[in-house]
Each structure stands twice: as structure tokens, then as C-alpha cells.
VOGU-3710 file (C-alpha; in Angstrom, 3 decimals, decimal comma):
1> makrkslthd> -188,375/10,615/-185,597  -184,819/9,443/-185,603  -183,094/9,077/-182,355  -179,674/10,290/-181,771  -177,100/7,637/-182,153  -175,637/6,757/-178,819  -171,898/6,657/-178,354  -170,685/3,214/-177,504  -168,286/2,947/-174,603  -166,379/0,128/-173,230
11> spsmelelpl> -167,825/0,990/-169,791  -171,459/2,136/-169,572  -172,148/5,841/-168,711  -172,514/6,633/-165,123  -175,412/9,056/-165,506  -178,742/8,966/-167,292  -179,890/12,305/-168,675  -182,662/13,741/-170,609  -181,864/15,012/-174,152  -180,264/18,466/-174,276
21> lapqersqrs> -181,515/20,322/-177,381  -179,547/23,228/-178,828  -181,577/26,342/-179,566  -181,331/25,762/-183,421  -182,605/22,235/-183,010  -185,479/23,226/-180,856  -186,631/25,867/-183,252  -186,452/23,496/-186,238  -188,548/20,928/-184,377  -190,972/23,596/-183,205
31> rsgtiplcim> -191,572/24,684/-186,838  -192,125/21,095/-187,906  -194,747/20,633/-185,255  -193,074/17,599/-183,655  -192,298/17,141/-179,974  -189,111/15,170/-179,334  -189,275/11,911/-177,432  -187,194/11,702/-174,179  -184,310/9,509/-175,333  -181,004/8,611/-173,917
41> hdsakqsptt> -178,568/11,505/-174,225  -174,859/10,700/-174,222  -173,236/13,658/-172,714  -169,801/12,464/-173,637  -170,422/13,075/-177,337  -171,369/16,339/-178,910  -173,751/16,676/-181,780  -172,996/19,122/-184,509  -175,660/21,420/-183,399  -174,251/21,833/-179,874
51> sptippkqqa> -170,527/22,345/-180,820  -170,429/24,776/-183,800  -167,035/25,973/-182,728  -165,155/22,745/-183,146  -163,997/22,089/-186,746  -165,180/18,763/-188,322  -161,694/17,290/-188,420  -161,206/17,923/-184,799  -164,576/16,294/-183,986  -163,607/13,258/-186,050
61> atpqspaaav> -160,427/12,963/-184,090  -162,047/12,996/-180,809  -161,325/9,791/-178,907  -164,287/7,578/-178,119  -162,932/5,630/-175,213  -164,322/5,901/-171,682  -161,218/7,666/-170,493  -161,494/10,197/-173,211  -165,206/10,596/-172,483  -164,367/11,787/-169,032
71> sgldpadded> -161,040/13,466/-169,730  -162,430/16,986/-169,857  -161,071/17,549/-173,318  -164,335/17,578/-175,228  -166,189/20,700/-173,928  -169,673/22,091/-174,620  -171,658/24,851/-173,165  -174,844/23,488/-171,625  -176,275/26,564/-170,057  -178,291/27,496/-173,087
81> etdvigdlmg> -179,434/23,922/-173,677  -182,743/22,522/-172,454  -184,673/19,241/-172,547  -188,075/18,175/-173,607  -189,658/18,644/-170,126  -188,410/22,309/-170,046  -189,756/22,892/-173,531  -193,164/21,676/-172,449  -193,754/23,199/-168,998  -191,488/26,172/-169,388
91> hygkwqllmt> -187,781/26,548/-168,660  -188,382/29,027/-165,797  -191,759/30,495/-164,877  -193,944/31,257/-162,006  -194,278/27,525/-161,142  -190,508/26,999/-160,973  -190,099/30,215/-158,976  -192,655/29,175/-156,412  -191,256/25,555/-156,015  -187,644/26,710/-155,725
101> vllslfqvpn> -188,530/29,380/-153,148  -190,386/26,730/-151,070  -187,510/24,368/-151,295  -184,955/27,040/-150,136  -186,928/27,250/-146,885  -185,556/23,833/-145,924  -182,184/25,540/-145,503  -183,536/27,451/-142,453  -183,602/24,547/-139,941  -180,361/23,187/-141,323
111> tfhisssiyq> -178,698/26,532/-140,646  -180,215/26,678/-137,177  -178,853/23,222/-136,256  -175,373/23,714/-137,547  -174,858/27,175/-135,918  -176,685/26,304/-132,613  -173,506/25,239/-130,959  -172,176/28,783/-131,019  -174,685/29,596/-128,297  -175,408/26,168/-126,685
121> aankdfwcqr> -171,674/25,326/-126,157  -170,687/28,918/-125,096  -168,082/29,232/-122,394  -169,187/30,235/-118,945  -167,269/31,635/-115,898  -167,196/28,974/-113,218  -165,691/28,084/-109,859  -165,739/25,243/-107,331  -168,983/24,936/-105,502  -169,086/26,895/-102,246
131> paqlqhmpva> -170,427/25,281/-99,013  -174,027/26,006/-98,223  -173,246/28,494/-95,458  -170,893/30,492/-97,739  -173,220/31,066/-100,753  -173,034/34,757/-100,202  -169,260/34,971/-99,963  -167,739/36,998/-102,887  -166,477/34,632/-105,583  -162,979/36,176/-105,608
141> twrnlsgsvd> -162,690/35,695/-101,854  -163,806/32,101/-102,165  -161,291/31,436/-104,870  -158,493/32,850/-102,788  -159,514/30,941/-99,551  -160,049/27,650/-101,295  -156,865/27,834/-103,402  -159,003/27,342/-106,468  -156,834/29,437/-108,794  -157,583/27,267/-111,852
151> ncrrwegidw> -161,212/26,631/-110,712  -160,574/22,905/-111,023  -158,986/22,064/-107,708  -159,274/23,279/-104,072  -157,784/22,561/-100,668  -159,023/19,366/-99,048  -159,944/18,824/-95,491  -160,702/22,482/-94,526  -163,244/23,068/-91,861  -165,341/25,802/-93,509
161> sqvsnettlp> -167,696/26,117/-90,500  -165,177/28,402/-88,951  -165,539/30,815/-91,891  -168,447/33,237/-92,493  -169,672/35,074/-95,509  -167,576/38,073/-94,235  -164,258/38,598/-95,876  -162,487/38,601/-92,425  -161,003/35,378/-91,091  -160,810/33,968/-87,536
171> sdwktpaemd> -157,780/34,951/-85,564  -156,560/31,449/-85,183  -157,079/30,694/-88,928  -154,130/28,772/-90,495  -153,603/28,676/-94,214  -153,935/25,287/-95,928  -150,219/25,420/-96,784  -149,341/25,828/-93,113  -151,512/22,696/-92,350  -149,793/20,800/-95,148
181> kklvacekwe> -153,109/20,333/-97,116  -153,320/19,054/-100,641  -155,177/20,309/-103,654  -157,983/17,916/-104,840  -160,196/18,035/-107,846  -163,542/19,831/-107,377  -166,586/17,595/-107,485  -169,163/20,262/-108,372  -169,096/23,730/-109,695  -171,069/27,018/-109,726
191> yetndnvgnt> -171,583/29,125/-112,832  -172,027/32,814/-113,524  -175,730/33,640/-114,090  -175,553/37,275/-115,235  -173,382/36,764/-118,338  -176,041/37,032/-121,087  -175,265/33,367/-121,942  -177,627/31,418/-119,701  -177,746/27,709/-119,262  -175,479/25,936/-121,746
201> wtsqwdlvce> -174,002/22,457/-122,205  -171,212/23,609/-119,898  -173,541/24,293/-116,899  -175,972/21,432/-117,639  -173,369/18,685/-117,665  -170,419/20,286/-115,920  -168,253/20,291/-119,009  -165,281/21,963/-117,445  -161,723/21,166/-116,403  -161,154/17,497/-117,488
211> kehlknvaem> -164,491/17,337/-119,290  -164,119/20,532/-121,213  -163,085/18,689/-124,352  -166,530/16,989/-124,499  -167,992/20,312/-125,755  -165,893/19,909/-128,823  -166,831/16,255/-129,047  -170,508/17,139/-129,084  -169,909/19,523/-131,965  -167,760/17,067/-133,762
221> ffllgvatgg> -170,434/14,471/-133,566  -172,859/16,650/-135,407  -170,256/17,470/-138,079  -169,291/13,824/-138,309  -172,927/13,098/-139,188  -172,784/15,866/-141,808  -169,648/14,395/-143,297  -171,145/10,833/-143,425  -174,524/12,113/-144,851  -172,679/14,009/-147,546
231> iisgylsdkf> -171,159/10,747/-148,848  -174,407/8,678/-148,921  -177,220/11,264/-149,498  -176,519/11,472/-153,196  -176,826/7,739/-153,694  -180,060/7,556/-151,667  -181,501/10,520/-153,399  -180,845/8,779/-156,824  -182,274/5,530/-155,646  -185,457/6,524/-153,763
241> grktmlfisa> -186,224/9,937/-155,254  -185,466/13,447/-154,406  -188,725/14,264/-152,750  -188,924/11,082/-150,857  -185,487/11,535/-149,280  -186,059/15,253/-148,671  -189,143/14,730/-146,609  -187,991/11,523/-144,852  -184,900/13,415/-143,784  -186,946/16,514/-142,823
251> vlqtifglwl> -189,288/14,451/-140,622  -186,323/12,730/-138,937  -184,577/16,085/-138,515  -187,658/17,494/-136,754  -187,924/14,431/-134,551  -184,263/14,489/-133,570  -184,244/18,250/-133,102  -187,264/18,141/-130,674  -185,838/14,994/-128,899  -182,728/17,005/-128,083
261> yicssfelyl> -185,027/19,499/-126,251  -186,009/16,922/-123,671  -182,793/14,780/-123,714  -181,104/14,728/-120,209  -178,307/12,150/-120,946  -175,152/13,564/-122,432  -174,382/10,232/-124,055  -177,810/10,211/-125,801  -177,353/13,790/-126,607  -174,157/13,061/-128,577
271> tlrallglvs> -175,951/10,173/-130,538  -178,823/12,461/-131,387  -176,480/15,192/-132,581  -174,764/12,780/-134,922  -178,065/11,590/-136,378  -179,221/15,188/-136,684  -176,186/16,069/-138,798  -176,689/12,901/-140,902  -180,247/13,837/-141,887  -179,597/17,523/-142,116
281> vsvtysglil> -177,077/17,195/-144,876  -179,497/14,928/-146,744  -182,194/17,708/-146,520  -179,710/20,073/-147,934  -178,586/17,948/-150,860  -182,023/16,512/-151,743  -183,647/19,945/-151,678  -180,892/21,422/-153,792  -181,018/18,706/-156,464  -184,820/18,901/-156,532
291> aieyvdgkwr> -184,657/22,737/-156,955  -182,165/22,461/-159,819  -184,173/19,757/-161,615  -187,295/21,856/-161,703  -185,551/24,234/-164,135  -183,127/23,762/-167,056  -180,660/25,694/-169,180  -178,956/28,600/-167,536  -181,488/28,691/-164,689  -179,878/25,653/-163,108
301> tiagmynlfp> -176,975/27,699/-161,861  -179,140/30,538/-160,743  -181,599/28,281/-158,980  -178,754/26,547/-157,161  -177,136/29,746/-156,035  -180,195/31,659/-154,688  -181,010/28,477/-152,749  -178,313/29,775/-150,438  -180,036/33,053/-149,555  -181,880/31,602/-146,483
311> lpisymiisg> -178,549/30,845/-144,914  -177,501/34,392/-143,866  -181,004/35,263/-142,865  -181,106/32,116/-140,629  -177,859/33,159/-138,978  -179,434/36,492/-137,985  -182,645/34,804/-136,780  -180,903/32,276/-134,581  -178,657/34,894/-133,047  -181,851/36,828/-132,019
321> layltqdyqr> -183,458/33,578/-130,719  -180,440/32,797/-128,642  -180,344/36,255/-127,005  -184,028/36,050/-126,152  -183,907/32,521/-124,745  -180,466/32,338/-123,217  -181,043/28,651/-122,517  -179,747/25,774/-124,705  -183,016/23,812/-124,162  -185,388/26,597/-125,040
331> lqlcigipgi> -183,236/27,437/-128,058  -183,376/23,798/-129,118  -187,212/23,951/-128,951  -187,337/27,137/-131,013  -185,184/25,789/-133,815  -186,833/22,347/-133,806  -190,440/23,702/-134,324  -190,069/25,143/-137,836  -189,402/21,658/-139,278  -192,974/20,628/-138,371
341> flcflwfvvp> -194,464/23,241/-140,735  -191,991/22,385/-143,567  -193,249/18,725/-143,468  -196,632/19,842/-144,638  -194,935/20,981/-147,980  -195,203/17,313/-148,924  -198,655/18,076/-150,285  -197,309/20,978/-152,358  -193,886/20,103/-153,664  -193,894/17,355/-156,430
351> esprwllvkg> -191,143/14,838/-157,233  -188,555/15,721/-159,815  -190,204/15,158/-163,235  -186,787/14,390/-164,765  -186,104/11,683/-162,148  -189,547/10,252/-162,599  -189,068/9,988/-166,318  -185,739/8,202/-165,897  -187,584/5,737/-163,739  -190,363/5,275/-166,349
361> ridevrriie> -193,187/6,711/-164,289  -194,740/8,528/-167,264  -198,167/9,153/-165,809  -196,739/11,081/-162,857  -194,539/13,184/-165,249  -197,576/14,027/-167,233  -199,526/15,243/-164,239  -196,576/17,446/-163,083  -195,995/18,839/-166,548  -199,654/19,683/-167,022
371> aaakfngrql> -199,953/21,267/-163,652  -196,804/23,374/-164,156  -197,742/24,385/-167,722  -201,126/25,501/-166,550  -199,582/27,576/-163,668  -197,107/29,104/-166,118  -199,944/29,904/-168,616  -198,462/27,605/-171,350  -200,411/25,608/-173,876  -199,347/21,957/-174,226
381> padyqltppt> -199,503/20,111/-177,544  -202,318/17,664/-177,645  -200,217/14,731/-178,824  -196,887/15,073/-177,001  -195,062/11,831/-176,125  -192,641/11,119/-173,280  -190,374/8,010/-173,570  -188,058/7,100/-170,656  -184,359/6,656/-171,487  -182,825/3,229/-171,460
391> qesstqdvty> -181,220/2,763/-168,048  -177,698/1,445/-168,017  -175,822/0,096/-165,002  -172,978/2,338/-163,826  -169,450/0,921/-163,457  -167,598/4,257/-162,983  -166,156/4,929/-159,514  -163,796/7,297/-157,838  -160,866/5,817/-159,760  -162,069/7,624/-162,896
401> lfrssylrri> -161,119/10,916/-161,128  -157,407/9,927/-161,711  -157,499/8,426/-165,230  -156,139/11,414/-167,077  -153,871/14,247/-166,297  -156,666/16,815/-166,499  -158,888/14,892/-164,037  -155,993/14,225/-161,633  -155,215/17,915/-161,650  -158,650/19,329/-160,956
411> sicffciwft> -159,463/16,520/-158,471  -156,422/17,140/-156,304  -157,061/20,828/-156,556  -160,709/20,576/-155,626  -159,990/18,297/-152,685  -157,635/20,985/-151,299  -160,025/23,736/-152,056  -163,110/22,145/-150,557  -161,157/21,303/-147,387  -159,846/24,873/-147,146
421> mnlvyygiil> -163,267/26,526/-147,863  -165,102/24,520/-145,171  -162,409/24,934/-142,678  -162,133/28,745/-143,060  -165,923/29,288/-143,568  -167,047/27,222/-140,554  -163,960/28,207/-138,623  -165,165/31,728/-138,649  -168,865/30,896/-138,075  -168,523/28,324/-135,293
431> nmssfggnvy> -165,863/30,319/-133,293  -167,764/33,593/-133,073  -167,922/33,164/-129,283  -164,106/33,100/-129,014  -163,415/36,211/-130,984  -164,430/38,648/-128,327  -167,214/41,218/-128,034  -170,932/40,349/-128,186  -171,485/36,891/-129,631  -175,099/37,622/-130,639
441> lnsalaglve> -174,223/40,859/-132,494  -171,134/39,272/-134,120  -173,148/36,306/-135,468  -175,859/38,679/-136,707  -173,326/40,805/-138,539  -171,737/37,668/-140,015  -175,093/36,655/-141,455  -175,846/40,159/-142,725  -172,605/40,514/-144,696  -173,274/37,195/-146,393
451> ipaiavamyi> -176,400/38,475/-148,142  -174,570/40,998/-150,404  -171,734/38,508/-150,835  -174,080/35,880/-152,412  -175,793/38,557/-154,545  -172,517/40,022/-155,681  -171,078/36,628/-156,498  -174,172/35,560/-158,441  -173,981/38,761/-160,584  -170,215/38,842/-161,282
461> itkvgkkwlf> -169,875/35,150/-162,292  -172,422/35,719/-165,096  -170,157/38,430/-166,441  -166,694/37,114/-165,982  -164,952/33,809/-165,570  -164,982/32,142/-162,148  -161,327/31,333/-161,717  -159,963/34,703/-160,897  -162,868/35,818/-158,853  -162,811/32,588/-156,841
471> catlicagva> -159,041/33,119/-156,295  -159,599/36,629/-155,236  -162,191/35,645/-152,634  -159,801/33,255/-150,880  -156,799/35,622/-151,022  -158,897/38,540/-149,694  -160,260/36,247/-146,886  -156,695/35,347/-145,978  -155,606/39,041/-145,896  -158,625/39,907/-143,726
481> cccaaitegh> -157,893/37,090/-141,251  -154,254/38,196/-141,129  -155,235/41,669/-140,261  -157,500/40,283/-137,561  -154,615/38,221/-136,161  -152,493/41,351/-135,938  -155,133/43,149/-133,804  -155,515/40,134/-131,566  -154,820/40,892/-127,835  -155,528/44,615/-128,158
491> adllwlkitf> -158,698/45,294/-126,306  -158,933/48,804/-127,596  -158,820/47,514/-131,146  -161,564/44,947/-130,769  -163,875/46,988/-133,098  -161,180/46,848/-135,748  -160,726/43,135/-135,277  -164,453/42,453/-135,678  -164,369/44,650/-138,833  -161,685/42,535/-140,369
501> lmmgkftisa> -163,593/39,370/-139,364  -166,698/40,601/-141,193  -164,594/41,397/-144,287  -163,215/37,901/-144,180  -166,725/36,531/-143,749  -167,922/38,553/-146,796  -165,287/37,332/-149,137  -165,232/33,622/-147,925  -169,044/33,599/-148,392  -168,709/34,838/-151,859
511> gntimpvyta> -166,192/32,045/-152,542  -168,512/29,452/-150,881  -171,223/30,500/-153,384  -168,943/30,055/-156,393  -167,213/26,777/-155,381  -169,961/24,168/-155,967  -170,873/25,777/-159,330  -167,237/25,953/-160,444  -166,756/22,286/-159,428  -169,758/21,028/-161,285
521> elyptpirnv> -168,728/22,896/-164,457  -165,097/21,537/-164,577  -166,126/17,859/-163,932  -167,436/16,127/-167,090  -171,024/14,934/-166,830  -170,417/11,158/-166,597  -168,352/11,550/-163,451  -169,741/14,774/-162,043  -171,564/13,122/-159,138  -168,534/11,119/-158,311
531> gvgacnvaag> -166,333/14,108/-158,313  -168,602/16,259/-156,182  -169,035/13,321/-153,798  -165,285/12,863/-153,450  -165,034/16,641/-152,691  -167,558/16,327/-149,949  -165,293/13,723/-148,261  -162,544/16,421/-148,079  -165,112/18,950/-146,840  -166,231/16,458/-144,241
541> laliltpyls> -162,792/16,114/-142,856  -162,564/19,874/-142,490  -165,870/20,005/-140,633  -164,710/17,301/-138,230  -161,687/19,450/-137,380  -163,539/22,687/-137,046  -164,804/22,365/-133,413  -161,144/21,966/-132,213  -159,892/25,170/-133,771  -161,029/27,058/-130,607
551> llnkieghll> -158,372/25,206/-128,653  -155,607/27,009/-130,642  -156,325/30,231/-128,871  -155,499/28,522/-125,535  -152,060/27,689/-126,856  -151,367/31,126/-128,307  -153,844/33,971/-128,971  -152,840/34,605/-132,561  -152,783/30,947/-133,626  -156,325/30,476/-134,768
561> mtlltawsif> -156,506/33,481/-137,056  -152,985/32,707/-138,350  -153,964/29,219/-139,269  -157,095/30,522/-141,144  -154,863/33,027/-142,909  -152,480/30,422/-144,070  -155,179/28,076/-145,276  -157,139/30,876/-147,174  -153,947/31,889/-149,059  -153,128/28,268/-149,807
571> ggfvvlflpe> -156,617/27,747/-151,220  -156,273/30,886/-153,404  -152,915/29,610/-154,695  -154,371/26,181/-155,591  -157,169/27,821/-157,638  -154,491/29,089/-160,012  -153,926/25,574/-161,210  -157,523/25,179/-162,345  -158,662/26,010/-165,871  -161,047/28,903/-166,536
581> tavrqktdnq> -164,696/28,314/-167,376  -166,632/29,569/-170,327  -167,856/33,192/-170,495  -170,588/33,305/-173,153  -170,370/36,082/-175,710  -173,629/36,890/-177,392  -173,593/37,670/-181,103  -176,130/39,053/-183,547  -175,717/36,667/-186,411  -178,179/33,871/-186,987
591> ggssanasaa> -180,212/34,493/-183,929  -177,280/34,875/-181,622  -175,078/31,838/-181,191  -172,930/31,389/-178,183  -169,223/30,751/-178,334  -167,115/28,767/-175,882  -164,411/30,844/-174,181  -162,776/27,812/-172,670  -162,286/24,051/-173,219  -162,961/23,371/-169,503
601> kqv> -166,855/23,687/-169,483  -168,538/20,240/-169,776  -172,062/19,237/-170,683
//
């Protein structure tokens, strides 16, 4: 069988892929009784069978240089194309459904850990510690007598033995001002116990007054780990395997999560939070890549999107756990335990057969294909062959994102969009405790509205292009945040403010579902990993800033929601500069060929 002629570049292709066969080619080979070998597929070049809509003259004029190969001007629709592994074990069947559902469960502890700070770092009412004999004095009276108006300083040198728990003072009592006393910083504090918040970082390590900023530092350390892990996890997954990195990260995630339960040192707590963020994002990316590589064709997009469904469910579960425990340590134990059970999936979930084939581990690929085909009820040919592609070293780097006007445009736009999306999405989620009302109910509602948001986004993008829908989600989120900002400060309109926040959460969640799919489609295959990795850097910067958004409300009550409004509308405006993606139109002639509706979609 003749192999496809590989396109020769000055620089080798960044990415190794299995052959993508068009439906007509697959049917011809099936009739001839031959099973294609797994050969190197050059995604920068289109075969005649995969680009029926491009005239021959236009094909001949297509540049063959590396810059042209990644310029985004040579489109093809790959959603209907499959490879030899999919042809053998089934493109999507019971086996793929079971494996992708199991992999989606790894999103549960990830969501637990990233949203736990909503409850663990919740603010508490506090005051300077009362002397032992005044423990029953009303707090308001103590604040007045001690001069602790800001709860951070009190009068020094006061003989509190003259004062009783009664509200009346001795007849010879002189005010501290009359005795020329000074205000000094409090050394210890007491905290409200009947606030439905319980023991938090604030009460455990006295993170108040001059130390209050350390709560944001603790959140930032976790998100800094997430940002760092987002940069290196893709490389490690490609080098060591998707399954290997997934379970190594899951084991470390469980260890760090349970270690935080017994940790008593705040400095060690910060370090563990950073490491937890680092491995958590690796769990997310490795699991997502593995789920997508179990399927092919149009199922890649679908498998990647329904991998997000455990997120909103996890938001609701952790809000219930936080309400029941009301203690940051007990909550940490509850969210750390599920990882133990997920580690046992090592014996169920196989490595990516496509990654194994690229690495030349044919025997392992055969075992996976045979097990999957048997589970799917498919009959394998007796003499099928698998040949690994020729591996080439990659020399493409982030500079390729700026080598043509098309790539410069979409790269700059996506950097802004990913920054905006993460800032607004996590700005809403991680600041639920500062919006007013019941934090547990607000968080549960925020998770609940995300379920239909993901479902609606999944349905609509299969019917229409992604550009205008994506733009609409960001604009609508901005409008909702603006309405919430208008109601800020009106206690009688708190219900209306929460309603607007849930509307904003719904729309931004739909946009968050569309964003990674839209990004992957607009970047050409040879630099897709580089492009998405660069976008993750922008997202990481937003994540690092997110914990500090709550400080804006201390400057001015409307500032936080106003900022989220401005960034949402800015993101929606930037989307307008992106090209539309393909919307496939099914026809009845010749078995139903698919036509490209846009030149933006890449193989």
C-alpha cells in the first residue's frame, strides 16, 4: 500500500499525528479489504479527498513553506475525519463512553480544591482579646471601653481589674484619653463562633489587621501553582504519557490534600497549596487529553466538552460539605479523601493508544484495541497492521505564533480573551463570600446554573458558528455584572443582585465551555499545542490576580462588579476580530459530503 507523500518543510513539524482518513477514502479501503498502516500524517497539507471544496489551481498555488503551513490559510474540516485506531475499535462506543466518564471524575477533586478557599478563607467578625475576668462582657461594650474601634488596636496600660462584666463603670473611672493613654496593636483576638462559618484560616492563624493580606497570598499561591502547571503539564504529558502523568499527579494531589489537613504551620501550608495547584492542573490537562484521544472525529469536541459537567456538580457538593463541617480542617479532609478512590482507576483506565503508537509500543496498542473492540462488539480483521509514524524533532516555538498576520491577530486576541475569561469566571466564583447573602446557597446556585449553561453551549455550537455565540456570552455576562453593580449597597435589593450574578455566571460558564474548543479550531495543527500553551500563560496571570479582587470592595463597594463588567465587555469586543469557524452543511449527493463554511478551521 502506498503511503501518502509527506510534505517537506524547512523546519520539521511540531506534532506527530495518526493518519486522518476522509470518509470516501475509508469506504474505498474497506471495500478493498485492506487496513491502512499508521503512517505519518502531515496536517499542513491537504489531500484531494479531504479538501473537495478547493479548486485544483488553488491547491497548486498553496505555499509549502513552514510559515505558510501554520498561517491558517489552508483550512480543512477534521471533525468527520478519523484514523486507523478509530476504524478498528470504533469511533465512539460503550468503551469510549465508560472511559471518558471515568476520566471526568478526576475533575471533582480539582474543583473541590480550587473552590475550597471560598469557605476556608471566609471573613469572620473579630475583636481584641478580652481579659480573662471579662469574658462575659458584651463585645460592643468591650470595644467601646478598650477603644478598639477598628478591632486592631486598644488602649494600653489600663487596669482592667477595676472593671467587671457589668456594663456599669466604677465612680472613679477615668477614660484613657483623660489619662493620656496611647493606642497599641492588639496581640491576640477573639472570633465570632455563631456565624455559620466556623474555624477558618482567619481564626486559625490570626489573619486579621496587618496579616489580613496573607489570606489572599494563600489563595494566590495555589493559583500560582495552577498557572505554572498549565505551562509544563502539556510537555510532561507528551513525554511520559497521559495516563502516567494523570495518576502521578492524582496521587500527589491526594497526598498534598491530606497533608493540608494536618498542617499547623502557615508557611508550610502556603507551600503545600502551591504544590497542590501545580499537580491539580496536571490532573485536569492529562485527563482531558486522554479522554479526547480515546475518541476521534466529531466526538473529540463532544468528549472534551462533557468532561466539564462534573465541575458544577462539584461546586454544589462542596458548598454542602462546607455547610456541614464549618471547619477548614474537616472540610480539607472531606475533599482530600475522594482522590484515594480515583487512584484505583489505574487498573481500569488504559494509556492513550494513539500516544503509544507514536512511541512505537505496538503490543500495548494491540491489547487496548482488542479490549475496546470486544467491549464495543466489533470484529477485528485477522491481519491488521499497525506501524508507528516516523518521529521528527520539533523546532517550532512560541515565535511561530507571530509569523503571519493571521496568527498574530488570533494570538493577541486569544491572549486577551483567555485573560478576561479566567478573571471574570473565577472572579465571580472565588468572591462568593463577599457578594452578600448566604455563601453556601450562593455557591450552590452558581454551580446549578452552570449545568444548563454547558448543555446549551454544547448544543448550540453544533448548529451555528462559535464566534457570535462566544461574543454574546461575554457581552451578556458584562451586562449582568453591570446590573449587579447598580444594585450594590441596597440591602433590600440583595435578591436582585444575586439574580444578576447567577445570570452572569450562566453566560460566562457557557463562554468558558466554548473558549478552549474555539481556540483549538482556529490554531493550525502544527502549532496548536504552542498556541494553547501560550493562552494558558495569560490565563495564569488572571488567576494570580483573582484573589486580590475582593480588596476592591474595601476601596469602593461598586468597584469589583464594575471591573468585571468592563473586562467582560472588552472580551466580547475582542472576539469580533476573530474569524468564524466552520458550520458543516450536510448534503444528499454522493453519500453526503461536508462543505467548509469558513477558511479558519484547521486540521
